[in-house]
C-alpha positions in Angstrom: 218.5 29.5 -46.7 214.9 29.8 -47.8 213.8 33.2 -49.1 210.5 34.9 -48.5 209.6 37.9 -50.6 207.2 40.7 -49.7 204.4 39.3 -51.9 204.5 36.0 -49.9 204.3 38.0 -46.6 201.4 40.0 -47.8 199.5 36.9 -48.9 200.0 35.5 -45.5 198.4 38.6 -43.9 195.3 38.1 -46.0 195.0 34.4 -45.2 196.2 34.1 -41.7 194.7 37.3 -40.3 191.3 36.3 -41.8 191.1 39.4 -44.0 190.9 37.9 -47.5 187.5 36.8 -48.9 186.7 33.2 -48.0 188.8 33.2 -44.8 186.1 34.7 -42.5 183.2 33.1 -40.6 181.2 33.7 -37.4 183.9 32.4 -35.0 185.0 35.3 -32.9 187.5 33.3 -30.9 189.2 32.3 -34.2 189.2 35.9 -35.3 191.1 36.8 -32.1 193.5 33.9 -32.5 194.3 34.9 -36.1 196.4 37.7 -34.7 197.2 36.0 -31.4 194.9 38.5 -29.7 192.8 41.5 -30.6 193.8 44.9 -29.3 191.8 45.8 -26.3 193.0 49.2 -24.8 190.4 50.9 -27.0 187.2 48.9 -26.6 185.8 50.3 -29.9 188.8 49.0 -31.8 188.2 45.5 -30.3 184.7 45.4 -31.9 185.8 46.7 -35.3 188.8 44.4 -35.4 186.5 41.4 -34.7 184.0 42.4 -37.3 186.8 42.8 -39.9 187.7 39.2 -39.4 184.2 37.7 -39.4 181.4 37.3 -41.9 179.2 40.3 -42.5 176.2 40.3 -40.2 177.8 40.3 -36.8 177.2 43.3 -34.6 177.7 44.6 -31.2 175.6 42.0 -29.5 177.6 39.1 -30.9 180.9 40.5 -29.6 179.4 41.3 -26.2 178.0 37.8 -25.9 181.5 36.3 -26.5 183.1 38.7 -24.0 180.5 38.8 -21.2 178.1 35.8 -21.5 179.9 32.9 -23.2 183.2 34.3 -22.1 185.1 32.7 -25.0 187.1 35.9 -25.2 188.8 37.6 -22.2 190.5 40.9 -21.7 194.0 40.7 -20.3 196.9 43.1 -20.0 200.0 41.5 -21.5 202.6 42.4 -24.2 203.9 46.0 -24.0 201.6 46.8 -21.1 198.7 46.7 -23.6 195.3 45.3 -23.0 194.4 42.5 -25.4 191.3 40.4 -26.0 192.3 36.8 -26.3 190.6 33.4 -26.6 190.1 32.0 -23.1 192.3 29.0 -23.6 195.2 31.3 -24.6 195.0 33.6 -21.6 197.4 31.5 -19.4 200.0 31.8 -22.1 199.8 35.6 -22.3 199.8 35.9 -18.5 202.9 33.7 -17.9 204.6 34.6 -21.1 204.3 38.4 -21.0 202.0 39.8 -18.3 204.2 38.7 -15.4 206.9 41.2 -16.5 204.2 43.9 -16.7 202.9 43.1 -13.3 206.3 43.3 -11.7 207.1 46.7 -13.3 203.6 48.2 -12.5 203.9 47.0 -8.9 207.4 48.4 -8.6 206.2 51.8 -9.8 203.2 51.8 -7.4 205.4 50.9 -4.4 207.7 53.8 -5.3 204.7 56.2 -5.6 203.4 55.1 -2.2 206.8 55.5 -0.6 207.2 59.0 -2.1 203.7 59.7 -0.7 204.8 58.9 2.9 203.5 55.3 3.3 205.8 53.3 5.7 207.0 50.0 4.4 205.1 50.5 1.1 205.8 47.0 -0.2 204.3 45.2 2.7 201.5 47.8 3.0 200.6 47.2 -0.7 200.6 43.5 -0.3 198.0 43.7 2.4 195.9 46.2 0.4 196.1 44.0 -2.8 194.6 41.1 -0.8 191.9 43.4 0.5 191.0 44.4 -3.0 190.9 40.8 -4.2 188.7 39.9 -1.3 186.3 42.7 -1.9 186.0 41.9 -5.6 185.4 38.2 -4.8 182.7 39.1 -2.2 180.8 41.5 -4.5 181.2 39.3 -7.6 182.1 42.4 -9.6 183.4 45.7 -8.4 184.5 49.1 -9.7 187.3 51.3 -8.2 184.6 53.2 -6.4 183.4 50.0 -4.7 186.9 49.3 -3.5 187.2 52.8 -2.1 183.9 52.5 -0.3 185.0 49.1 1.2 188.4 50.1 2.6 189.8 53.6 3.2 193.3 52.4 2.3 192.2 52.1 -1.3 191.3 55.8 -1.2 195.0 56.6 -0.6 196.3 59.1 -3.1 199.5 59.2 -5.0 201.0 62.0 -7.2 201.6 61.0 -10.8 204.2 62.8 -13.0 205.2 65.2 -10.2 206.7 68.4 -11.3 205.5 68.2 -14.9 202.6 69.7 -16.7 200.9 66.3 -16.5 201.1 66.1 -12.7 197.9 64.7 -11.2 196.7 63.2 -7.9 194.9 59.9 -8.1 193.5 57.3 -5.8 195.3 54.0 -5.8 192.2 51.8 -6.3 192.4 51.8 -10.1 196.2 51.3 -10.1 195.9 48.4 -7.7 193.4 46.8 -10.1 195.8 47.3 -12.9 198.5 45.4 -11.0 196.2 42.7 -10.0 194.9 42.4 -13.6 198.5 41.9 -14.9 199.1 39.3 -12.2 196.0 37.4 -13.4 194.1 37.8 -10.1 191.3 40.0 -11.4 189.9 40.7 -14.9 188.0 43.4 -16.7 184.4 42.5 -17.2 181.4 44.3 -18.6 181.8 48.1 -18.9 179.6 50.5 -16.9 178.5 52.4 -20.0 178.2 51.5 -23.7 180.4 49.0 -25.6 183.0 51.8 -26.2 183.3 52.6 -22.5 186.7 52.2 -20.7 185.1 52.1 -17.2 185.0 48.4 -16.4 183.6 46.3 -13.7 186.2 43.8 -12.3 185.8 40.2 -11.2 188.3 37.7 -9.9 189.7 35.8 -12.9 189.0 32.5 -11.3 185.3 33.3 -10.9 185.0 35.0 -14.3 186.7 32.3 -16.3 188.3 29.3 -14.5 189.9 28.1 -17.7 191.8 31.4 -18.0 193.1 31.3 -14.5 195.2 28.1 -14.9 198.9 28.8 -14.1 201.5 27.4 -16.5 205.3 27.3 -16.5 206.8 30.6 -17.7 209.4 29.0 -19.9 206.7 26.9 -21.6 204.6 30.0 -22.0 207.4 31.9 -23.7 207.8 29.1 -26.2 204.0 28.9 -26.8 203.7 32.6 -27.2 206.6 32.7 -29.7 205.1 29.8 -31.7 201.7 31.6 -31.8 203.2 34.8 -33.0 205.4 33.2 -35.7 202.5 31.2 -37.0 200.6 34.5 -37.5 203.3 37.1 -38.2 206.2 35.0 -39.5 208.6 34.9 -41.1 209.9 37.9 -39.3 213.2 39.2 -37.8 214.0 38.5 -34.2 213.7 42.2 -33.5 210.0 42.2 -34.4 209.3 39.5 -31.8 211.4 41.3 -29.2 209.4 44.5 -29.9 206.0 42.8 -29.9 206.6 41.0 -26.6 208.9 43.6 -25.0 211.2 40.7 -24.0 214.9 41.0 -23.7 217.0 39.7 -26.7 218.1 36.9 -24.5 214.5 35.8 -23.7 213.5 36.1 -27.4 216.4 33.9 -28.5 215.6 31.4 -25.8 212.0 31.2 -27.0 213.0 30.8 -30.6 215.4 28.0 -29.7 212.8 26.3 -27.7 210.5 26.0 -30.7 213.2 25.0 -33.1 212.6 28.0 -35.3 214.6 28.1 -38.5 216.5 31.0 -40.0 215.2 32.3 -43.4 215.9 35.2 -45.6 213.6 38.1 -46.3 214.3 39.0 -49.9 211.9 42.0 -50.1 212.0 45.5 -48.6 214.8 45.6 -46.0 215.8 42.0 -46.6 218.0 40.3 -44.1 217.7 37.2 -41.8 214.4 36.3 -40.1 212.8 33.3 -38.4 210.0 30.9 -39.3 208.5 27.8 -37.9 210.1 24.7 -39.3 206.8 23.3 -40.6 205.7 26.6 -42.1 208.0 27.1 -45.1 205.6 26.3 -48.0 204.4 29.2 -50.2 200.9 30.6 -49.5 198.3 30.0 -52.3 196.9 33.0 -54.0 194.1 34.4 -51.9 192.6 36.6 -54.6 191.9 40.4 -54.3 190.7 41.7 -50.9 190.2 44.9 -49.1 189.7 45.7 -45.4 189.2 48.6 -43.0 191.1 48.0 -39.8 190.6 50.2 -36.7 193.2 52.2 -34.9 195.7 50.1 -32.9 194.6 46.9 -34.7 196.8 43.9 -34.1 197.8 43.4 -37.7 199.6 46.7 -38.4 200.9 46.7 -34.8 202.3 43.2 -35.1 205.7 44.1 -36.4 208.4 46.6 -35.7 209.7 46.7 -39.3 206.6 47.5 -41.4 207.8 48.6 -44.8 206.6 45.5 -46.6 203.0 46.4 -46.0 203.1 50.1 -44.9 205.4 51.6 -47.6 206.0 55.3 -46.9 202.6 56.0 -45.3 203.8 55.8 -41.7 204.1 59.5 -41.1 200.5 60.0 -42.1 199.0 57.2 -40.1 201.0 56.9 -36.9 200.8 59.4 -34.0 203.8 60.8 -32.2 203.9 57.9 -29.7 203.9 55.1 -32.3 200.3 54.2 -32.3 198.5 53.7 -35.7 195.2 55.2 -36.7 192.5 53.4 -38.8 193.9 51.9 -42.0 192.6 50.9 -45.4 194.1 47.8 -46.9 194.2 46.3 -50.3 195.9 42.9 -51.0 198.2 43.0 -48.0 199.2 46.7 -48.2 198.1 49.7 -46.3 196.7 52.1 -49.0 195.0 54.8 -46.9 193.2 55.6 -43.7 189.8 56.2 -42.3 187.9 58.0 -39.5 184.5 57.8 -38.0 183.0 61.3 -38.5 180.8 63.1 -36.0 177.9 62.7 -38.3 178.3 58.9 -38.3 179.9 58.4 -41.7 183.1 56.4 -42.2 185.3 58.6 -44.3 188.2 56.9 -46.2 191.2 58.7 -47.7 193.3 56.7 -50.2 197.0 57.4 -50.4 197.6 55.0 -53.3 195.8 54.4 -56.6 194.3 51.0 -56.3 191.8 51.1 -59.2 188.1 51.5 -59.4 187.1 48.0 -58.3 189.1 48.0 -55.1 188.1 51.6 -54.3 184.4 50.7 -54.7 184.9 47.7 -52.5 186.4 49.9 -49.8 183.6 52.3 -50.1 181.1 49.5 -49.6 183.0 48.3 -46.5 182.8 51.9 -45.2 179.1 52.0 -45.6 178.6 48.6 -43.8 180.9 49.6 -41.0 179.1 52.8 -40.4 175.8 51.0 -40.2 177.2 48.4 -37.8 178.7 51.0 -35.5 175.3 52.8 -35.4 174.7 55.8 -33.1 178.0 55.4 -31.1 180.9 57.6 -32.2 184.4 56.2 -32.3 187.0 58.6 -31.0 190.7 58.1 -30.3 191.3 56.3 -27.0 194.7 55.7 -25.5 196.5 57.5 -28.3 196.9 60.8 -30.1 195.3 61.8 -33.4 197.4 61.0 -36.4 198.0 63.5 -39.2 195.6 61.9 -41.8 192.9 61.7 -39.1 193.1 65.4 -38.5 192.9 66.2 -42.2 189.8 64.0 -42.5 188.1 65.4 -39.4 188.8 69.0 -40.6 187.3 68.6 -44.0 
């Protein structure tokens, strides 16, 4: 059984995730594909993740052009009920391979909420309302939840979320219907209403927004394709990592690995144990040279594995929030060596947790200056997660 040590896995991060010097260019779709898809729940993280994997010089306008004009990148809710930004040609794989499960669960929960709220035959009722929503979006070309409410009073129906808890709230179903339709691949998030960091999106039908992304494919084939893409970027890795990343069952994970003829290998580094790799991906990675990077909160690289010791070390408690989401991270040669925040004054503040030497420290400081200049007047704040301990310390100093 072939063995892969931690150094090999870290070299692969630099090369395959386009973080090492000489691996980056201006291709934003390739940047997204380098980690299967960029994280998209926090729009600000999407932009910073893209910049980290492209040549210096790209700014907000280039990412917006790829998302909204050229539409080479598309937002899609998929693995772990998370919004990702994927190359357009890969969207069908994410929808059939992971989003279908999300759609079924989200719809089941919404039907239950409607029933608890007194709607008769909630499943059939919701089916009619879903079609109304799609028709309104198609007719308008793009629509917001408010547009749906104005078009049909049924979309103003309210449901109670988290009843009986301190988080109890009453919401209109329009936004939740759009979430379900988005996971089904019927509608898609388009240009936001506000700045590039806004989470208030306009919605279009996926077929109108990007016909190439709306192609339906066989779910079993999608499973295999998704497993192959992940192993090519994050492998070799244990079966449990792929199960966690996709939120598949163990049975589904094993079926996908068998379908792509993955081979069992040994991880000889931290944790050790059996893992899986693509059969044609067993050669050692060449030395990529020294490199540093600043990755945003929720970036796809640190969130790509369940078992993280080989690149995270013992820094998890400082950098993860209480729900398992990671804050901004500083990297050196495939290891997380610290964290960073965007301060209210506009500076990017870096705190190192390891001694990486003067040259690497200076390189990270330069990265921080460039990132602050690229972000500009917008302030990046935590979205869809809680503040991690290291972030609080940096913000309080």
